[in-house]
N, C-alpha and C positions, 0 to 999 in steps of 0.2 A: 462497422462501428468499432470492432476490436483493433483493425488496422489503424484507424484514426487515433485511437486511444494509445496504441503502441508508438506512434510518431510523436504524439504529444508527450508521452512518457520519456522518450529519448531526449526531447527538448528539455524536460525537467532535469534529467541527469546531466546534460551538457551545460545548462545554466549553473547548476550547483557546482559542477567541477570547475567551471570558470571563476565563479565568484569565491568559492572556498579554496581554490588552489590545491584540491585533493583529488586523487584519482579514485574513481568508483569502480569496484571489481564486479565479478559475476554474481556475488551474493547480493549486492545492492541492486543491480539490474534485475535479478530474479525477483527480489522483494517488490520492486515497483511494478513489474509486469504482473505478478500475482494480485497485488492490490488494485492495479488499474482494471484488470479483467473482472474482478469481484465488484468493484464499484460500478462498472458498465452494467452489470446485471441487477444491482440492488439499490442504486440511487433512485429515490422516488421520482416519477415522472411529473408530479405536481410540485410546484414551489411551496416552501414553507409559508404558513400564513403570516400576515403582516405582524410586525412587532407591536405589541399592545393588545392584540386581539385574543379573545378567550380561547381560540382554537390553537394558538401557537404553542403553548407548553405541551399539551397532550401529543401534538404532531411531533415535537422534538424529542419527547420521551419514547415515542415509537420508533424514531429514527435512531436513537441511542441503542435501543434494544436490537434493532437490526444489525448495527455496527457490532454490538457485543457478540452476536451469532457468528460473525465472521472473524472475531478476535481482533477488531480494528478499533475498539475504544481505548485500550491501554496496551499498545504494542510493546512498550517497554517492560511490562510486568512479566514475570516468570510464566512460562507456558502452563504450569500447573495451576495457576490462578486465572487463566483465560486470556494471558498475554501472548507474546511471540518472541520473548527474549530479544527484542530488537536492539541492535547496536546503536550508538549514537548517530552513526551516518544514516542508518535505516530510519531512525526517528526523524532526522532532518528531511529525508525523502518523503516520509509520511506527512509532515506538516506542509511541505511544498506542494504535494499533490492535492491535499485538501483545499489549500489556498487557490491552486490553479482552477479547481472546479467550483470554487466559491461555495463550498458546503457550509451550512450553518454550524455554529459551535454547539456542542452537545450541552444539555442542561445540567448534567452531573459533572462538569469538568472539575469543580472544586474538590468533590469527593474522590474522583479519579486521580487527579494529579497530586493532591495533598494528603487526604485521608488514606487512600489505598496503599501507597508506599509505606506510610507509617504503620499501618496494621500488618503489612508483610514483614517489616523488620522487628516491631515491638509487640505485635498482638499474640495472643495465645492461639493454639490450633482451633479452639472452639470459637474465638473472635473472628478469626479469618474465615472460618466455615460460615459463620452467621452473617457477616456483613459484606465480604468482598463481591460475591456473585450478585447480590442485590444492588450494590452501588455501581458496579460495572454495567449492569443492564438498565440502570436508571429506574429500577423499582423504588429506591430510596435516594432521595437528593439530600446532599449535606451541605451545610454552610459552616464558616469558621468563626468561632466566638472567642476571639482574643482581646480586642481593644475594648476599653471601658471609659467612662468620663473620668479624666484625671489619670489614666494609665494608658496612654497611647505612645508617646515618646519614650516613656519609662514603663514598658509593659510589665516588668516584674513587680510593679507597684500595685497590681491589680487587687481588688478587695472582694470580689465574689468569693463567698465562703462555702466550704463543704464540710459538714459535720457528720462523723461516722455515727450511725444509729443501728446497731446490730450488724446485719449484712447489707445495709444500705448506706447511701450517702444523701444527706438532705442539703439541698443547695439554695442559697439566697444571694441575690445581687443583680447586677445589670451589665449587659454588653451593649455596645453601640457600634454603628457603621458596619453591621452584619450583612454582607452582600447576599441578596436573593432569599433572605430568610423567610419572606412571606410565601415563597413557593416550595420550601424544603420540608423534609420530613424529620430531619435531625440536625443537631449542631455538635460539632467537636469543640469543646470549651476548656479553657484553662481555669482552674478553681483552686483557691487556697485552702489547703487541708491541714496545714500546720502553721498557725499564725505565729508561733514562738520561734520557728526556724528562720535561718537566713532567707531573705525574700526570694531567692531563686531556688531554695532547697525545700520549700514548703508548698509547692504547687503540683497539682495532679492534672492529667490529661483525661478528660471525661467525655463520654458519648451521652448525649441528652436527647431523647425524643421530643420534638416540638409540640406534640400533642399530649404530653404528660400534663396532669393536673398542676396548676401553679405557673405554667409558662404563658407569658403574654408577649406576642410579637406585634410591634407597632411600626408600620412602614414610615419612613422620613421622606417627605416630599422635597424634591430637589428643584433648582431653578430651571431645569429643563422641562419640568412638569412630570418627569418620571419619579418613581419611588422604588429604586433598586436597593436601597440601604434601609436597614431596620434598627430599631432598639429591641432588645430582648430582655425581658425581666423574668427572674426566677424567684418565686415566692413559695418557700418550703417545698421545693420540687425533690421528689424522691426518686432515686435510681439505684439499681443494684451495684455493689462494689465491683461486680463483674463487668461493669461498663468503663472501669478505669483501664486505660491502655498503658502498658508498662507498669512500673512499680508505683505504689502509693507515694506521693511527695516527690516522685521523680519525673514530673511532667516537663520540667524545663529542658532535659536532655532529650526527651521525646520530641519536643517542639523543634529542636535543632534539626532533627531528622526530617520533620515536616517541611521545613523551609530550606533545607540544604540544597535540594536539587530543583527548587521551584523555577529558577531562571536558567538552568543549565543548557537546555535545548530550546525553550520557549522563545529565546530571542529571535530565532529564524522566523517563527510565525509573525512575531511583531514586525520584524524587518520586512517581510514579504507584504504585509498589510499596509505598512506605510509607504513602501515602494510603489504599490498600486495606487495609493492616494496621490502621490506625486504625479504619476502618469495621468490620472484623471484630472488633476488641477492643471497640468499642462494643456490638456485638451480643452478644458473650460476656458482658459486664457486665450486660445485660438478662436473660440467661438463667441466670446462676449465682445460685442462692438465698442469701439472707443474712438470718437472723432472719425478720422479718415481710415482707420484700420481696426485692429482688435487690441485687447489688452496685452496680448503676447508681444506686441510691438513696442511696449513701454520698457525702457532700460531697467527701471526699478522692479518691474514685474519679473523680468528675465533674471534679474540678480536674486530675487528671493526664491524663485524656482530653483535656480543653481544651488543656492545655499541649502534648500531643503533636500535636494538630491544628495549633496555632500553629507548632510546630517545622517541620512538613512544609510549611506555607505559606512559611516563611522560607527553606527550601531552594529552593522555586520562584522566589522573588523574587531571591535571589542568583544562581541559574542564569540568569534572565532578564537580569540586569545584565551578566553576562559575555557572554551571547549577543548582546546589543545591541552590544557592542564588535565582535564578529565580523562582525555584519551591517553595520556601518559600515566594514568593511575592515581592522580590526585583527586581530592575531594574538591567539589565546586567552592570557590572562594568568595570573599567579600567583593571582588572585582565585579561580580554580578549585580552589585548595586549600581555600577555605572550604567549598565544597560537599562535598569529600571529609571534611574535619574534622567539620563540623557534622552532615552526613548519616549518618556511620557512628556517631557518638556517639548521635544520635537513634535509630538502629536498635537499639543496645544498650539504650537506655531503654525502647523499645517492647517488646522481649522481656522485660525485667525486669517491665514492668507486666503482660504477658500471664501470666507465672507467678504473680504476686501475685493477679490476678483469679482464676485457676483454683483458688486455695486449696491445700489439702494434695495434691490430686490432680494439681496442676501440676508435681509433682516426678516423676511416674510416666513411665517410659521408653516409647518406642513398642513396641507389642505387648501392653501391659498392658490388661486389660479395662476398667478405669475411667478410662484416660487420655483426657483431652479432645483431640479431633482426632488421635487416635492418637499423642499425645505430641509433636506437631510444635513446640509452643511450648517444651517442655523442651529438645529438641534444638536449636531455633533459639537459645534462650538460651545454650547451651554454644558453639555455633558463632560467636556474635557476640562472644565474648570476644576473637576475633582480628580483629574488624572494625577496631579502632583500630591494628592492627599492619600488615595487609597493604596493599600498594600505597603504602607510606610511612607511617610511624607518625604518630600525632597530634602528637608532638613535632617531627618533621621538618616537617609542615604548619604548625605555629606558627612555626618558624624561617623558613619561606619567606615567610609573611604578615609577620612582623616585619621581615625584611631588604628584601623586594621591594615590599611595599605601604606599610609604615609608615616605611621608610627608616631602620631601627635599625641599629646596627653589627653586622658579621658576627661569627660565632662566632670565638674565637681560633684554632681549628684550621683555619678555612677559608682557602683561598688567595686572594689578591688577584685582581680582575679576572674573577671567574667570574660 
């Protein structure tokens, strides 16, 4: 078992070296060897319960706790907080190995990738002690409460209010498109605590338990039938001032830290996933009959598959360009918006291609006897309608690129000096 894993690990290294054009040294190879050996011993023998089943979330939380024991939930975190001080190259190896094994995404990924680094940089010792271990193990699942009705494209216009009452903060307002809130224990939210200040200077970054009195979480049903997003209402919700991360009214700067590294390395995970999708679609095209041959024999299909492959390579190249800046010591820049913009539009195009390749049965829902891959492509096509909205719409990403990369004038509604 270990010999087979070692051979597979060597292939991971070889593929990354070839695709990235970077040599991997002894440290990277040792990191992968240790990780592969650990996974061989700890990956559950049973598969994760099916998506949508009541057993799936508890199973995933147990899996995250297991990963946490091996310090493989957040390898980039400092070792003192349960991480491995992993370099960027080691993080890329980490995502590549998880993808190769097709291991499920941990349920606490939002807390681990966004809240965790924010607490490490801006939190107090007491806050880090209180929250980091629990979110790393999956004891507490966190969601992000930023967007509001009327405050999506212009996030700084948010209207959720927090009023100081002694040692507490009393919160009233609403958040929307809050991913996975129905399964979470807390939300890290942006709250306006000084209504008279400049709109980016009067915001605080606050941790709010979702079981606190006055919190109402309402799932939003999507076109796919899922309900992965929620509205979250705050009605006189009281939390201690000790739940403010960073300084009071300094939440906008804290948020910059939260989002700065969000896409620095995750492009690799996206690229690997999309690359695997292209391979599966090519296999589907060779299997679906069409007149005298298969759909793979159609020039139009071959052209679309070729374009899909090229798009995935472009995601990799752009991600490497941003990664090169980071490895030179620079902060991840707005170029990361290119990976988000292009990658999620490519994801939509891939699922459109999948439905087209399947033909009429491509419209069958999961559970239908004739559905290809139990209808996963139809469901995926419906889910990816939201790909260009979540995490900042494509329009927002284009604005960021226009203003911060191309140097074009800011939108009229944008404030100066931001």
